[in-house]
Biotite code that builds the C-alpha atoms (Angstrom):
import biotite.structure as struc

atoms = struc.array([
    struc.Atom([79.896, 124.086, 65.864], chain_id="A", res_id=1, res_name="UNK", atom_name="CA", element="C"),
    struc.Atom([82.458, 123.859, 68.394], chain_id="A", res_id=2, res_name="UNK", atom_name="CA", element="C"),
    struc.Atom([86.106, 122.487, 68.370], chain_id="A", res_id=3, res_name="UNK", atom_name="CA", element="C"),
    struc.Atom([86.351, 118.975, 68.887], chain_id="A", res_id=4, res_name="UNK", atom_name="CA", element="C"),
    struc.Atom([87.252, 117.575, 72.286], chain_id="A", res_id=5, res_name="UNK", atom_name="CA", element="C"),
    struc.Atom([90.575, 117.278, 73.544], chain_id="A", res_id=6, res_name="UNK", atom_name="CA", element="C"),
    struc.Atom([91.616, 114.875, 76.220], chain_id="A", res_id=7, res_name="UNK", atom_name="CA", element="C"),
    struc.Atom([94.263, 115.578, 78.712], chain_id="A", res_id=8, res_name="UNK", atom_name="CA", element="C"),
    struc.Atom([96.110, 112.778, 80.122], chain_id="A", res_id=9, res_name="UNK", atom_name="CA", element="C"),
    struc.Atom([98.210, 113.902, 82.996], chain_id="A", res_id=10, res_name="UNK", atom_name="CA", element="C"),
    struc.Atom([101.302, 111.958, 83.785], chain_id="A", res_id=11, res_name="UNK", atom_name="CA", element="C"),
    struc.Atom([100.998, 108.732, 85.895], chain_id="A", res_id=12, res_name="UNK", atom_name="CA", element="C"),
    struc.Atom([103.429, 109.434, 88.891], chain_id="A", res_id=13, res_name="UNK", atom_name="CA", element="C"),
    struc.Atom([101.910, 107.067, 90.926], chain_id="A", res_id=14, res_name="UNK", atom_name="CA", element="C"),
    struc.Atom([103.686, 104.233, 89.605], chain_id="A", res_id=15, res_name="UNK", atom_name="CA", element="C"),
    struc.Atom([106.935, 106.079, 90.219], chain_id="A", res_id=16, res_name="UNK", atom_name="CA", element="C"),
    struc.Atom([106.113, 106.493, 93.743], chain_id="A", res_id=17, res_name="UNK", atom_name="CA", element="C"),
    struc.Atom([105.370, 102.769, 94.537], chain_id="A", res_id=18, res_name="UNK", atom_name="CA", element="C"),
    struc.Atom([107.652, 100.813, 92.919], chain_id="A", res_id=19, res_name="UNK", atom_name="CA", element="C"),
    struc.Atom([110.385, 102.580, 90.503], chain_id="A", res_id=20, res_name="UNK", atom_name="CA", element="C"),
    struc.Atom([107.886, 102.065, 87.474], chain_id="A", res_id=21, res_name="UNK", atom_name="CA", element="C"),
    struc.Atom([107.627, 98.520, 87.991], chain_id="A", res_id=22, res_name="UNK", atom_name="CA", element="C"),
    struc.Atom([104.900, 98.463, 90.250], chain_id="A", res_id=23, res_name="UNK", atom_name="CA", element="C"),
    struc.Atom([104.690, 97.147, 93.827], chain_id="A", res_id=24, res_name="UNK", atom_name="CA", element="C"),
    struc.Atom([107.286, 95.222, 94.872], chain_id="A", res_id=25, res_name="UNK", atom_name="CA", element="C"),
    struc.Atom([105.908, 91.591, 94.668], chain_id="A", res_id=26, res_name="UNK", atom_name="CA", element="C"),
    struc.Atom([108.635, 90.233, 97.234], chain_id="A", res_id=27, res_name="UNK", atom_name="CA", element="C"),
    struc.Atom([107.303, 93.020, 99.757], chain_id="A", res_id=28, res_name="UNK", atom_name="CA", element="C"),
    struc.Atom([103.728, 91.476, 99.473], chain_id="A", res_id=29, res_name="UNK", atom_name="CA", element="C"),
    struc.Atom([104.767, 88.066, 99.630], chain_id="A", res_id=30, res_name="UNK", atom_name="CA", element="C"),
    struc.Atom([106.569, 88.987, 102.873], chain_id="A", res_id=31, res_name="UNK", atom_name="CA", element="C"),
    struc.Atom([103.361, 90.831, 104.115], chain_id="A", res_id=32, res_name="UNK", atom_name="CA", element="C"),
    struc.Atom([101.299, 88.301, 103.524], chain_id="A", res_id=33, res_name="UNK", atom_name="CA", element="C"),
    struc.Atom([103.243, 85.610, 105.210], chain_id="A", res_id=34, res_name="UNK", atom_name="CA", element="C"),
    struc.Atom([103.731, 87.681, 108.200], chain_id="A", res_id=35, res_name="UNK", atom_name="CA", element="C"),
    struc.Atom([99.856, 87.944, 108.230], chain_id="A", res_id=36, res_name="UNK", atom_name="CA", element="C"),
    struc.Atom([99.536, 84.105, 107.829], chain_id="A", res_id=37, res_name="UNK", atom_name="CA", element="C"),
    struc.Atom([102.105, 83.970, 110.854], chain_id="A", res_id=38, res_name="UNK", atom_name="CA", element="C"),
    struc.Atom([99.876, 85.924, 112.722], chain_id="A", res_id=39, res_name="UNK", atom_name="CA", element="C"),
    struc.Atom([96.228, 84.346, 111.879], chain_id="A", res_id=40, res_name="UNK", atom_name="CA", element="C"),
    struc.Atom([96.587, 82.151, 114.869], chain_id="A", res_id=41, res_name="UNK", atom_name="CA", element="C"),
    struc.Atom([95.850, 84.985, 116.978], chain_id="A", res_id=42, res_name="UNK", atom_name="CA", element="C"),
    struc.Atom([92.695, 86.456, 114.892], chain_id="A", res_id=43, res_name="UNK", atom_name="CA", element="C"),
    struc.Atom([90.415, 84.892, 117.452], chain_id="A", res_id=44, res_name="UNK", atom_name="CA", element="C"),
    struc.Atom([91.927, 86.056, 120.552], chain_id="A", res_id=45, res_name="UNK", atom_name="CA", element="C"),
    struc.Atom([92.218, 89.961, 119.143], chain_id="A", res_id=46, res_name="UNK", atom_name="CA", element="C"),
    struc.Atom([88.686, 89.519, 117.680], chain_id="A", res_id=47, res_name="UNK", atom_name="CA", element="C"),
    struc.Atom([87.545, 88.530, 121.074], chain_id="A", res_id=48, res_name="UNK", atom_name="CA", element="C"),
    struc.Atom([89.383, 91.558, 122.477], chain_id="A", res_id=49, res_name="UNK", atom_name="CA", element="C"),
    struc.Atom([87.687, 93.884, 120.033], chain_id="A", res_id=50, res_name="UNK", atom_name="CA", element="C"),
    struc.Atom([84.323, 92.307, 121.242], chain_id="A", res_id=51, res_name="UNK", atom_name="CA", element="C"),
    struc.Atom([85.038, 93.040, 125.001], chain_id="A", res_id=52, res_name="UNK", atom_name="CA", element="C"),
    struc.Atom([85.810, 96.552, 124.113], chain_id="A", res_id=53, res_name="UNK", atom_name="CA", element="C"),
    struc.Atom([82.146, 96.448, 121.971], chain_id="A", res_id=54, res_name="UNK", atom_name="CA", element="C"),
    struc.Atom([80.468, 95.448, 125.046], chain_id="A", res_id=55, res_name="UNK", atom_name="CA", element="C"),
    struc.Atom([81.832, 98.101, 127.548], chain_id="A", res_id=56, res_name="UNK", atom_name="CA", element="C"),
    struc.Atom([80.592, 100.211, 125.340], chain_id="A", res_id=57, res_name="UNK", atom_name="CA", element="C"),
    struc.Atom([77.286, 98.999, 125.301], chain_id="A", res_id=58, res_name="UNK", atom_name="CA", element="C"),
    struc.Atom([77.584, 98.576, 128.795], chain_id="A", res_id=59, res_name="UNK", atom_name="CA", element="C"),
    struc.Atom([78.662, 102.319, 129.411], chain_id="A", res_id=60, res_name="UNK", atom_name="CA", element="C"),
    struc.Atom([75.687, 103.321, 127.272], chain_id="A", res_id=61, res_name="UNK", atom_name="CA", element="C"),
    struc.Atom([73.209, 101.102, 129.441], chain_id="A", res_id=62, res_name="UNK", atom_name="CA", element="C"),
    struc.Atom([74.797, 102.733, 132.663], chain_id="A", res_id=63, res_name="UNK", atom_name="CA", element="C"),
    struc.Atom([75.726, 106.377, 131.837], chain_id="A", res_id=64, res_name="UNK", atom_name="CA", element="C"),
    struc.Atom([72.869, 106.754, 129.185], chain_id="A", res_id=65, res_name="UNK", atom_name="CA", element="C"),
    struc.Atom([73.269, 107.629, 125.385], chain_id="A", res_id=66, res_name="UNK", atom_name="CA", element="C"),
    struc.Atom([75.347, 110.684, 125.711], chain_id="A", res_id=67, res_name="UNK", atom_name="CA", element="C"),
    struc.Atom([77.758, 112.328, 123.313], chain_id="A", res_id=68, res_name="UNK", atom_name="CA", element="C"),
    struc.Atom([80.538, 110.634, 125.149], chain_id="A", res_id=69, res_name="UNK", atom_name="CA", element="C"),
    struc.Atom([79.326, 106.877, 125.032], chain_id="A", res_id=70, res_name="UNK", atom_name="CA", element="C"),
    struc.Atom([78.021, 107.549, 121.224], chain_id="A", res_id=71, res_name="UNK", atom_name="CA", element="C"),
    struc.Atom([81.588, 108.391, 120.188], chain_id="A", res_id=72, res_name="UNK", atom_name="CA", element="C"),
    struc.Atom([83.061, 105.708, 122.172], chain_id="A", res_id=73, res_name="UNK", atom_name="CA", element="C"),
    struc.Atom([80.927, 103.392, 120.335], chain_id="A", res_id=74, res_name="UNK", atom_name="CA", element="C"),
    struc.Atom([81.548, 104.840, 117.035], chain_id="A", res_id=75, res_name="UNK", atom_name="CA", element="C"),
    struc.Atom([85.231, 104.224, 117.758], chain_id="A", res_id=76, res_name="UNK", atom_name="CA", element="C"),
    struc.Atom([84.666, 100.588, 118.412], chain_id="A", res_id=77, res_name="UNK", atom_name="CA", element="C"),
    struc.Atom([82.618, 100.173, 115.425], chain_id="A", res_id=78, res_name="UNK", atom_name="CA", element="C"),
    struc.Atom([85.033, 102.215, 113.316], chain_id="A", res_id=79, res_name="UNK", atom_name="CA", element="C"),
    struc.Atom([87.651, 99.644, 114.515], chain_id="A", res_id=80, res_name="UNK", atom_name="CA", element="C"),
    struc.Atom([85.721, 96.214, 113.861], chain_id="A", res_id=81, res_name="UNK", atom_name="CA", element="C"),
    struc.Atom([84.882, 97.753, 110.333], chain_id="A", res_id=82, res_name="UNK", atom_name="CA", element="C"),
    struc.Atom([88.586, 98.029, 109.740], chain_id="A", res_id=83, res_name="UNK", atom_name="CA", element="C"),
    struc.Atom([89.578, 94.782, 111.420], chain_id="A", res_id=84, res_name="UNK", atom_name="CA", element="C"),
    struc.Atom([86.631, 92.014, 110.648], chain_id="A", res_id=85, res_name="UNK", atom_name="CA", element="C"),
    struc.Atom([88.058, 91.205, 107.479], chain_id="A", res_id=86, res_name="UNK", atom_name="CA", element="C"),
    struc.Atom([91.634, 91.183, 108.502], chain_id="A", res_id=87, res_name="UNK", atom_name="CA", element="C"),
    struc.Atom([90.485, 88.769, 111.218], chain_id="A", res_id=88, res_name="UNK", atom_name="CA", element="C"),
    struc.Atom([88.633, 86.613, 108.765], chain_id="A", res_id=89, res_name="UNK", atom_name="CA", element="C"),
    struc.Atom([85.281, 87.878, 109.457], chain_id="A", res_id=90, res_name="UNK", atom_name="CA", element="C"),
    struc.Atom([83.937, 89.930, 106.583], chain_id="A", res_id=91, res_name="UNK", atom_name="CA", element="C"),
    struc.Atom([80.527, 89.801, 107.667], chain_id="A", res_id=92, res_name="UNK", atom_name="CA", element="C"),
    struc.Atom([81.637, 91.509, 110.926], chain_id="A", res_id=93, res_name="UNK", atom_name="CA", element="C"),
    struc.Atom([82.917, 94.354, 108.837], chain_id="A", res_id=94, res_name="UNK", atom_name="CA", element="C"),
    struc.Atom([80.070, 94.735, 106.900], chain_id="A", res_id=95, res_name="UNK", atom_name="CA", element="C"),
    struc.Atom([77.791, 94.704, 110.143], chain_id="A", res_id=96, res_name="UNK", atom_name="CA", element="C"),
    struc.Atom([80.178, 97.306, 111.724], chain_id="A", res_id=97, res_name="UNK", atom_name="CA", element="C"),
    struc.Atom([79.954, 99.629, 108.469], chain_id="A", res_id=98, res_name="UNK", atom_name="CA", element="C"),
    struc.Atom([76.270, 99.239, 108.899], chain_id="A", res_id=99, res_name="UNK", atom_name="CA", element="C"),
    struc.Atom([76.614, 100.406, 112.557], chain_id="A", res_id=100, res_name="UNK", atom_name="CA", element="C"),
    struc.Atom([79.183, 103.466, 111.297], chain_id="A", res_id=101, res_name="UNK", atom_name="CA", element="C"),
    struc.Atom([76.703, 104.524, 109.108], chain_id="A", res_id=102, res_name="UNK", atom_name="CA", element="C"),
    struc.Atom([74.037, 105.089, 111.412], chain_id="A", res_id=103, res_name="UNK", atom_name="CA", element="C"),
    struc.Atom([76.857, 106.765, 113.613], chain_id="A", res_id=104, res_name="UNK", atom_name="CA", element="C"),
    struc.Atom([79.113, 108.631, 111.256], chain_id="A", res_id=105, res_name="UNK", atom_name="CA", element="C"),
    struc.Atom([77.519, 111.900, 111.143], chain_id="A", res_id=106, res_name="UNK", atom_name="CA", element="C"),
    struc.Atom([78.248, 113.494, 114.620], chain_id="A", res_id=107, res_name="UNK", atom_name="CA", element="C"),
    struc.Atom([75.106, 115.881, 114.283], chain_id="A", res_id=108, res_name="UNK", atom_name="CA", element="C"),
    struc.Atom([72.736, 113.068, 113.572], chain_id="A", res_id=109, res_name="UNK", atom_name="CA", element="C"),
    struc.Atom([74.370, 110.489, 116.173], chain_id="A", res_id=110, res_name="UNK", atom_name="CA", element="C"),
    struc.Atom([72.073, 111.351, 118.968], chain_id="A", res_id=111, res_name="UNK", atom_name="CA", element="C"),
    struc.Atom([69.088, 110.540, 117.220], chain_id="A", res_id=112, res_name="UNK", atom_name="CA", element="C"),
    struc.Atom([70.094, 107.281, 116.748], chain_id="A", res_id=113, res_name="UNK", atom_name="CA", element="C"),
    struc.Atom([67.824, 104.915, 118.274], chain_id="A", res_id=114, res_name="UNK", atom_name="CA", element="C"),
    struc.Atom([69.660, 102.672, 120.897], chain_id="A", res_id=115, res_name="UNK", atom_name="CA", element="C"),
    struc.Atom([67.749, 99.698, 119.693], chain_id="A", res_id=116, res_name="UNK", atom_name="CA", element="C"),
    struc.Atom([69.508, 99.707, 116.387], chain_id="A", res_id=117, res_name="UNK", atom_name="CA", element="C"),
    struc.Atom([72.743, 100.266, 118.287], chain_id="A", res_id=118, res_name="UNK", atom_name="CA", element="C"),
    struc.Atom([71.919, 97.539, 120.372], chain_id="A", res_id=119, res_name="UNK", atom_name="CA", element="C"),
    struc.Atom([70.616, 94.828, 117.118], chain_id="A", res_id=120, res_name="UNK", atom_name="CA", element="C"),
    struc.Atom([74.093, 95.622, 115.265], chain_id="A", res_id=121, res_name="UNK", atom_name="CA", element="C"),
    struc.Atom([76.221, 95.040, 118.689], chain_id="A", res_id=122, res_name="UNK", atom_name="CA", element="C"),
    struc.Atom([74.309, 91.678, 119.415], chain_id="A", res_id=123, res_name="UNK", atom_name="CA", element="C"),
    struc.Atom([74.932, 90.694, 115.478], chain_id="A", res_id=124, res_name="UNK", atom_name="CA", element="C"),
    struc.Atom([78.405, 91.005, 115.750], chain_id="A", res_id=125, res_name="UNK", atom_name="CA", element="C"),
    struc.Atom([78.663, 89.495, 119.270], chain_id="A", res_id=126, res_name="UNK", atom_name="CA", element="C"),
    struc.Atom([76.171, 86.502, 117.795], chain_id="A", res_id=127, res_name="UNK", atom_name="CA", element="C"),
    struc.Atom([78.187, 85.925, 114.226], chain_id="A", res_id=128, res_name="UNK", atom_name="CA", element="C"),
    struc.Atom([81.813, 85.795, 116.187], chain_id="A", res_id=129, res_name="UNK", atom_name="CA", element="C"),
    struc.Atom([80.312, 83.558, 118.399], chain_id="A", res_id=130, res_name="UNK", atom_name="CA", element="C"),
    struc.Atom([78.327, 81.253, 115.975], chain_id="A", res_id=131, res_name="UNK", atom_name="CA", element="C"),
    struc.Atom([81.790, 81.224, 113.437], chain_id="A", res_id=132, res_name="UNK", atom_name="CA", element="C"),
    struc.Atom([79.468, 83.106, 110.792], chain_id="A", res_id=133, res_name="UNK", atom_name="CA", element="C"),
    struc.Atom([82.502, 84.580, 108.861], chain_id="A", res_id=134, res_name="UNK", atom_name="CA", element="C"),
    struc.Atom([80.462, 85.902, 105.502], chain_id="A", res_id=135, res_name="UNK", atom_name="CA", element="C"),
    struc.Atom([77.142, 86.886, 104.292], chain_id="A", res_id=136, res_name="UNK", atom_name="CA", element="C"),
    struc.Atom([77.131, 83.664, 102.184], chain_id="A", res_id=137, res_name="UNK", atom_name="CA", element="C"),
    struc.Atom([75.674, 82.157, 105.190], chain_id="A", res_id=138, res_name="UNK", atom_name="CA", element="C"),
    struc.Atom([71.865, 82.775, 104.833], chain_id="A", res_id=139, res_name="UNK", atom_name="CA", element="C"),
    struc.Atom([71.362, 83.867, 108.841], chain_id="A", res_id=140, res_name="UNK", atom_name="CA", element="C"),
    struc.Atom([74.550, 86.455, 108.234], chain_id="A", res_id=141, res_name="UNK", atom_name="CA", element="C"),
    struc.Atom([72.891, 87.530, 105.220], chain_id="A", res_id=142, res_name="UNK", atom_name="CA", element="C"),
    struc.Atom([69.815, 88.279, 106.659], chain_id="A", res_id=143, res_name="UNK", atom_name="CA", element="C"),
    struc.Atom([71.492, 89.870, 109.599], chain_id="A", res_id=144, res_name="UNK", atom_name="CA", element="C"),
    struc.Atom([73.337, 92.212, 107.248], chain_id="A", res_id=145, res_name="UNK", atom_name="CA", element="C"),
    struc.Atom([70.501, 93.164, 105.231], chain_id="A", res_id=146, res_name="UNK", atom_name="CA", element="C"),
    struc.Atom([68.127, 93.374, 107.878], chain_id="A", res_id=147, res_name="UNK", atom_name="CA", element="C"),
    struc.Atom([70.314, 95.996, 109.843], chain_id="A", res_id=148, res_name="UNK", atom_name="CA", element="C"),
    struc.Atom([71.250, 97.892, 106.929], chain_id="A", res_id=149, res_name="UNK", atom_name="CA", element="C"),
    struc.Atom([67.583, 98.288, 105.876], chain_id="A", res_id=150, res_name="UNK", atom_name="CA", element="C"),
    struc.Atom([67.131, 99.617, 109.253], chain_id="A", res_id=151, res_name="UNK", atom_name="CA", element="C"),
    struc.Atom([69.748, 102.172, 109.217], chain_id="A", res_id=152, res_name="UNK", atom_name="CA", element="C"),
    struc.Atom([68.644, 103.371, 105.800], chain_id="A", res_id=153, res_name="UNK", atom_name="CA", element="C"),
    struc.Atom([64.886, 103.853, 107.292], chain_id="A", res_id=154, res_name="UNK", atom_name="CA", element="C"),
    struc.Atom([66.185, 106.013, 109.761], chain_id="A", res_id=155, res_name="UNK", atom_name="CA", element="C"),
    struc.Atom([68.559, 107.812, 107.870], chain_id="A", res_id=156, res_name="UNK", atom_name="CA", element="C"),
    struc.Atom([65.863, 108.645, 105.745], chain_id="A", res_id=157, res_name="UNK", atom_name="CA", element="C"),
    struc.Atom([63.885, 109.889, 108.589], chain_id="A", res_id=158, res_name="UNK", atom_name="CA", element="C"),
])
């Protein structure tokens, strides 16, 4: 019979790095949340600015064609929205942009992405912001996100 299992527990050095052994500084978190709340009045304008950039990426694809350069520009716009949507109080934008990123993440497969699915993601992001559908608790938002995610999954399966 073999020796009994031995568990090795490495030291937890993260705690010391982020808060001197006491955890993350609650005052710093409170200040950051307060600053974010103070900026929240600008979220709708910042999100609108991101939508303008997304629209430009879509227009460039229509005018110049779907090229590695226009695909990469769209990917960067989607990646930004994936990161910013929830911050700007639109977790549904994060979800839809995340689906678009999954379609474009692999540089080798990016050029095979159907433009119709790209356009559907862009149109969906634009629509949920226009209609202020912030979460997938809204039935239309949920249906949009699920349908887009299903199309991406189908495409990726080949």
